[in-house]
Short mmCIF file of the C-alpha atoms (twelve columns), coordinates in Angstrom:
data_MODEL
# 
_entry.id   MODEL 
# 
loop_
_atom_site.group_PDB 
_atom_site.id 
_atom_site.type_symbol 
_atom_site.label_atom_id 
_atom_site.label_alt_id 
_atom_site.label_comp_id 
_atom_site.label_asym_id 
_atom_site.label_seq_id 
_atom_site.Cartn_x 
_atom_site.Cartn_y 
_atom_site.Cartn_z 
_atom_site.pdbx_PDB_model_num 
ATOM 1   C CA . MET A 1   0.000   0.000   0.000   1 
ATOM 2   C CA . GLY A 2   1.356   3.453   -0.842  1 
ATOM 3   C CA . VAL A 3   4.843   4.280   -2.052  1 
ATOM 4   C CA . LYS A 4   7.586   1.779   -1.354  1 
ATOM 5   C CA . LEU A 5   10.610  3.319   0.334   1 
ATOM 6   C CA . LEU A 6   12.905  2.260   -2.492  1 
ATOM 7   C CA . ASN A 7   10.805  4.200   -5.029  1 
ATOM 8   C CA . PHE A 8   10.572  7.434   -3.029  1 
ATOM 9   C CA . ASP A 9   13.375  9.169   -4.985  1 
ATOM 10  C CA . ASP A 10  11.555  8.341   -8.216  1 
ATOM 11  C CA . VAL A 11  8.365   9.864   -6.816  1 
ATOM 12  C CA . LEU A 12  10.185  13.013  -5.698  1 
ATOM 13  C CA . ASP A 13  12.064  13.370  -8.986  1 
ATOM 14  C CA . ALA A 14  8.814   13.087  -10.958 1 
ATOM 15  C CA . ILE A 15  7.230   16.082  -9.218  1 
ATOM 16  C CA . PRO A 16  7.258   19.043  -11.612 1 
ATOM 17  C CA . VAL A 17  8.916   22.140  -10.194 1 
ATOM 18  C CA . LEU A 18  6.443   25.014  -10.046 1 
ATOM 19  C CA . THR A 19  8.125   27.865  -11.857 1 
ATOM 20  C CA . PRO A 20  6.393   31.261  -11.959 1 
ATOM 21  C CA . ASP A 21  5.124   30.637  -15.494 1 
ATOM 22  C CA . LYS A 22  3.372   27.440  -14.329 1 
ATOM 23  C CA . LEU A 23  1.583   28.966  -11.339 1 
ATOM 24  C CA . ALA A 24  -2.141  29.524  -11.586 1 
ATOM 25  C CA . THR A 25  -3.409  33.111  -11.686 1 
ATOM 26  C CA . GLU A 26  -6.802  34.702  -11.311 1 
ATOM 27  C CA . THR A 27  -7.917  38.232  -12.102 1 
ATOM 28  C CA . VAL A 28  -10.844 39.886  -10.349 1 
ATOM 29  C CA . GLU A 29  -12.607 43.167  -10.949 1 
ATOM 30  C CA . VAL A 30  -13.659 45.220  -7.939  1 
ATOM 31  C CA . PHE A 31  -15.220 48.651  -7.500  1 
ATOM 32  C CA . PHE A 32  -13.684 51.347  -5.355  1 
ATOM 33  C CA . ASP A 33  -16.446 53.916  -5.227  1 
ATOM 34  C CA . LYS A 34  -17.161 54.288  -8.972  1 
ATOM 35  C CA . GLU A 35  -13.769 53.117  -10.237 1 
ATOM 36  C CA . LEU A 36  -13.497 49.562  -11.595 1 
ATOM 37  C CA . VAL A 37  -10.091 48.083  -10.755 1 
ATOM 38  C CA . LYS A 38  -8.556  44.801  -11.938 1 
ATOM 39  C CA . LEU A 39  -6.408  42.851  -9.503  1 
ATOM 40  C CA . ARG A 40  -4.447  39.717  -10.395 1 
ATOM 41  C CA . PHE A 41  -3.395  37.079  -7.893  1 
ATOM 42  C CA . THR A 42  -0.966  34.208  -8.325  1 
ATOM 43  C CA . GLU A 43  -0.859  30.906  -6.486  1 
ATOM 44  C CA . LEU A 44  1.523   31.224  -3.539  1 
ATOM 45  C CA . ASP A 45  4.431   28.976  -2.701  1 
ATOM 46  C CA . SER A 46  3.049   26.347  -0.304  1 
ATOM 47  C CA . ARG A 47  5.238   27.651  2.537   1 
ATOM 48  C CA . ASP A 48  3.903   31.193  2.090   1 
ATOM 49  C CA . TRP A 49  0.300   29.957  2.028   1 
ATOM 50  C CA . GLU A 50  0.942   27.869  5.145   1 
ATOM 51  C CA . ALA A 51  2.224   30.987  6.918   1 
ATOM 52  C CA . CYS A 52  -1.039  32.738  6.020   1 
ATOM 53  C CA . ARG A 53  -3.085  29.805  7.280   1 
ATOM 54  C CA . ILE A 54  -1.372  29.305  10.619  1 
ATOM 55  C CA . ALA A 55  -1.497  33.013  11.460  1 
ATOM 56  C CA . TYR A 56  -5.307  32.939  11.729  1 
ATOM 57  C CA . PRO A 57  -7.057  30.280  13.831  1 
ATOM 58  C CA . PRO A 58  -10.626 29.376  12.871  1 
ATOM 59  C CA . ARG A 59  -13.380 31.697  14.057  1 
ATOM 60  C CA . PRO A 60  -15.782 30.052  16.511  1 
ATOM 61  C CA . GLY A 61  -19.073 29.119  14.894  1 
ATOM 62  C CA . VAL A 62  -17.863 29.535  11.288  1 
ATOM 63  C CA . SER A 63  -18.286 26.160  9.598   1 
ATOM 64  C CA . LEU A 64  -15.974 26.962  6.658   1 
ATOM 65  C CA . ASP A 65  -13.187 27.895  9.071   1 
ATOM 66  C CA . ALA A 66  -13.802 24.729  11.094  1 
ATOM 67  C CA . ALA A 67  -13.624 22.610  7.935   1 
ATOM 68  C CA . PHE A 68  -10.273 24.055  6.860   1 
ATOM 69  C CA . GLY A 69  -8.816  24.706  10.311  1 
ATOM 70  C CA . TYR A 70  -8.125  28.414  9.883   1 
ATOM 71  C CA . ASP A 71  -9.868  31.771  9.360   1 
ATOM 72  C CA . VAL A 72  -10.385 31.528  5.615   1 
ATOM 73  C CA . THR A 73  -11.152 35.224  5.123   1 
ATOM 74  C CA . ALA A 74  -8.227  36.622  7.124   1 
ATOM 75  C CA . ALA A 75  -5.750  34.128  5.642   1 
ATOM 76  C CA . SER A 76  -6.933  34.950  2.127   1 
ATOM 77  C CA . GLU A 77  -6.627  38.703  2.737   1 
ATOM 78  C CA . ARG A 78  -3.074  38.149  3.958   1 
ATOM 79  C CA . GLY A 79  -2.342  35.968  0.921   1 
ATOM 80  C CA . ALA A 80  -3.668  38.664  -1.404  1 
ATOM 81  C CA . GLN A 81  -1.129  41.085  -0.001  1 
ATOM 82  C CA . LYS A 82  1.784   38.766  -0.766  1 
ATOM 83  C CA . ASN A 83  1.488   38.936  -4.538  1 
ATOM 84  C CA . GLY A 84  -1.565  40.894  -5.662  1 
ATOM 85  C CA . GLU A 85  -1.010  43.127  -8.669  1 
ATOM 86  C CA . LEU A 86  -2.935  46.014  -10.153 1 
ATOM 87  C CA . VAL A 87  -3.658  45.295  -13.825 1 
ATOM 88  C CA . ASP A 88  -4.235  47.937  -16.487 1 
ATOM 89  C CA . GLY A 89  -4.337  46.491  -19.992 1 
ATOM 90  C CA . ASP A 90  -1.000  44.782  -20.654 1 
ATOM 91  C CA . GLU A 91  0.694   46.501  -17.717 1 
ATOM 92  C CA . SER A 92  0.745   45.461  -14.084 1 
ATOM 93  C CA . ALA A 93  2.196   46.828  -10.864 1 
ATOM 94  C CA . LYS A 94  2.639   45.300  -7.429  1 
ATOM 95  C CA . VAL A 95  0.231   46.692  -4.854  1 
ATOM 96  C CA . THR A 96  2.203   48.177  -1.940  1 
ATOM 97  C CA . PRO A 97  1.582   47.293  1.720   1 
ATOM 98  C CA . GLU A 98  0.275   50.825  2.256   1 
ATOM 99  C CA . GLN A 99  -2.198  50.391  -0.610  1 
ATOM 100 C CA . TRP A 100 -3.358  47.028  0.784   1 
ATOM 101 C CA . ALA A 101 -3.976  48.688  4.147   1 
ATOM 102 C CA . LYS A 102 -6.245  51.143  2.345   1 
ATOM 103 C CA . VAL A 103 -7.959  48.371  0.325   1 
ATOM 104 C CA . PHE A 104 -8.941  46.453  3.453   1 
ATOM 105 C CA . ALA A 105 -9.671  49.508  5.628   1 
ATOM 106 C CA . PRO A 106 -13.308 49.779  6.742   1 
ATOM 107 C CA . GLY A 107 -15.530 51.458  4.184   1 
ATOM 108 C CA . ARG A 108 -13.141 51.246  1.218   1 
ATOM 109 C CA . LEU A 109 -14.301 47.997  -0.360  1 
ATOM 110 C CA . ASP A 110 -17.831 46.629  -0.532  1 
ATOM 111 C CA . SER A 111 -18.570 43.073  0.571   1 
ATOM 112 C CA . GLN A 112 -18.721 41.782  -3.018  1 
ATOM 113 C CA . GLY A 113 -15.268 43.189  -3.766  1 
ATOM 114 C CA . ARG A 114 -13.795 41.753  -0.572  1 
ATOM 115 C CA . GLN A 115 -15.389 38.401  -1.340  1 
ATOM 116 C CA . ALA A 116 -14.073 38.421  -4.929  1 
ATOM 117 C CA . ILE A 117 -10.529 38.964  -3.631  1 
ATOM 118 C CA . THR A 118 -10.683 36.397  -0.843  1 
ATOM 119 C CA . ASN A 119 -12.405 33.794  -3.041  1 
ATOM 120 C CA . ALA A 120 -9.728  34.156  -5.732  1 
ATOM 121 C CA . VAL A 121 -6.844  33.784  -3.281  1 
ATOM 122 C CA . PHE A 122 -8.495  30.910  -1.411  1 
ATOM 123 C CA . SER A 123 -9.304  29.102  -4.642  1 
ATOM 124 C CA . LEU A 124 -5.803  29.507  -6.059  1 
ATOM 125 C CA . ASN A 125 -4.152  28.166  -2.932  1 
ATOM 126 C CA . GLU A 126 -6.529  25.397  -1.899  1 
ATOM 127 C CA . ARG A 127 -7.880  24.156  -5.247  1 
ATOM 128 C CA . ALA A 128 -4.665  22.419  -6.359  1 
ATOM 129 C CA . HIS A 129 -4.343  20.624  -3.032  1 
ATOM 130 C CA . LEU A 130 -7.975  19.487  -3.086  1 
ATOM 131 C CA . ALA A 131 -7.625  18.338  -6.702  1 
ATOM 132 C CA . ARG A 132 -4.544  16.275  -5.762  1 
ATOM 133 C CA . LEU A 133 -6.466  14.694  -2.867  1 
ATOM 134 C CA . GLU A 134 -9.314  13.794  -5.206  1 
ATOM 135 C CA . VAL A 135 -6.932  12.204  -7.712  1 
ATOM 136 C CA . ALA A 136 -5.196  10.267  -4.936  1 
ATOM 137 C CA . ALA A 137 -8.523  9.067   -3.555  1 
ATOM 138 C CA . ASN A 138 -9.655  7.932   -7.004  1 
ATOM 139 C CA . LEU A 139 -6.362  6.105   -7.588  1 
ATOM 140 C CA . SER A 140 -6.628  4.474   -4.181  1 
ATOM 141 C CA . LEU A 141 -10.173 3.331   -4.879  1 
ATOM 142 C CA . ALA A 142 -9.225  2.026   -8.305  1 
ATOM 143 C CA . GLY A 143 -6.241  0.151   -6.881  1 
ATOM 144 C CA . SER A 144 -8.250  -1.397  -4.056  1 
ATOM 145 C CA . LYS A 145 -11.027 -2.851  -6.195  1 
ATOM 146 C CA . ARG A 146 -10.913 -6.580  -6.242  1 
ATOM 147 C CA . LYS A 147 -10.784 -8.319  -9.546  1 
ATOM 148 C CA . PRO A 148 -13.966 -10.161 -10.258 1 
ATOM 149 C CA . ARG A 149 -13.748 -13.842 -9.516  1 
ATOM 150 C CA . SER A 150 -14.287 -16.244 -12.294 1 
ATOM 151 C CA . PRO A 151 -17.479 -18.204 -11.926 1 
ATOM 152 C CA . ALA A 152 -17.076 -21.492 -10.136 1 
ATOM 153 C CA . LYS A 153 -17.410 -24.480 -12.359 1 
# 
């Protein structure tokens, strides 16, 4: 069951290295007053995303937080600040920490805009992991199915 110790190097060597050009991105449009702004987010390195997750324990009574084991909204806002970019046509610019403070300050961003940002960051950083778990579960189920027995004669 699982990976044999002797094959572990082969498993590790087969893992594709995630270079910046292979990372998933998502662009969202949000309104600041009457101005429509495009922000692009990129999947974080797993260590950076883990730092976001462990910084925010789950909120009591929030089922989504309980399911994932951390405050999904706060972790996603922190993740947004790590690599969010302002997009204008073919040009982009990193959003500064001071600008992020203004973005998430009370009254600057409506709930739909905040949700668009946090959903994009959460999706980028959890989707790949969940997809890998699903593939692994399917492979495990396929490998554990017994071959049908031939009818007794």
